[in-house]
N, C-alpha and C positions, 0 to 999 in steps of 0.2 A: 816554584820549584827552584828558581835561581838562589833564593835566600836560603833554602835547605841545603842546596849544594855548597854555598859559601860557608855556612855554618859547619857542615861536615868537613870541608877542606880546612877550615881553621882549627877545628879540634884535631885533625890529623897532624897539622903542622905545628900544634902547640901554641897557637895565638889565640887572642881573645875572640870569642864567638861573635860579638857585636862589632868587631873591627870593620870599618868601611873599606871593603876590598872589592868593589865592583869592577875596578880596572884589573885587578890581579886574578880574577876568576876566568881563566881561559877555557876550562873544560865545561862539562855539563853532564847531566844524566842523559843516557841514551834515549832515543825515542821510544823503545819498548818499555823502558822503566816508567817513563812518563805516562804512557798509555795505560800501563798495568795499574799505576797509582790511581789514575782517574777512573778506571773501571771499578777498582776496589771502593773508591769514595762514592761512586754513583750507586753501586750495590748496597753499601752500608746506609746511604741516605734513603734509598728506595724501601729497603726493609724497615728502617726506622719510621718512615712516613706511613707504610702500610700497617705497622703495629699500632701506631697512634690513631690512624683513621678507622681501624676496625671496631673500636670502642665508641664511635660517635654515632648518635641517632641521625635519622634522615633529616630531622628539623635543623640540627646543627650543621650537617653537610650542606644543606640548602643555604643557610645563613653564610657559611664560609665561601660558597660559590658566589653569592651576591656581593660579599666583600672583595673577593678576588677580582670580579668584574669592575667594580667601582675603582679598585686600586689601579687596575690596568688603564682604565680611562684617565685616571688622574696622572699617571706616569706618561701616557701619550700626550696629554694636554700640556704638561710641564715641558716635555721635549719640544713640542711645537712652539711654545712660547720662547724657550731658550733659543731655538734655531731662528725665530723671527727677530729676536732682539740682537742676535749676532749679525743680521743682515742690515740692521739700521746704521 
């Protein structure tokens, strides 16, 4: 959201959108705007996922679940290895 705010501020001020201005951005979007954007994003993502999943067979859903479990274990294992290596 900070990048969106910076780009909006740059457009309003007539400066380049990609200008590095992390120090000059003193304001920000209000908390209610941020929450509203995230709720809209979540709703859109949920509707898109529901639309995509409704056309899948039970076999495909079972396969996706197996892949999700395997991916979760892989990420967990990678995290544990990373944390262990940081302690060495």
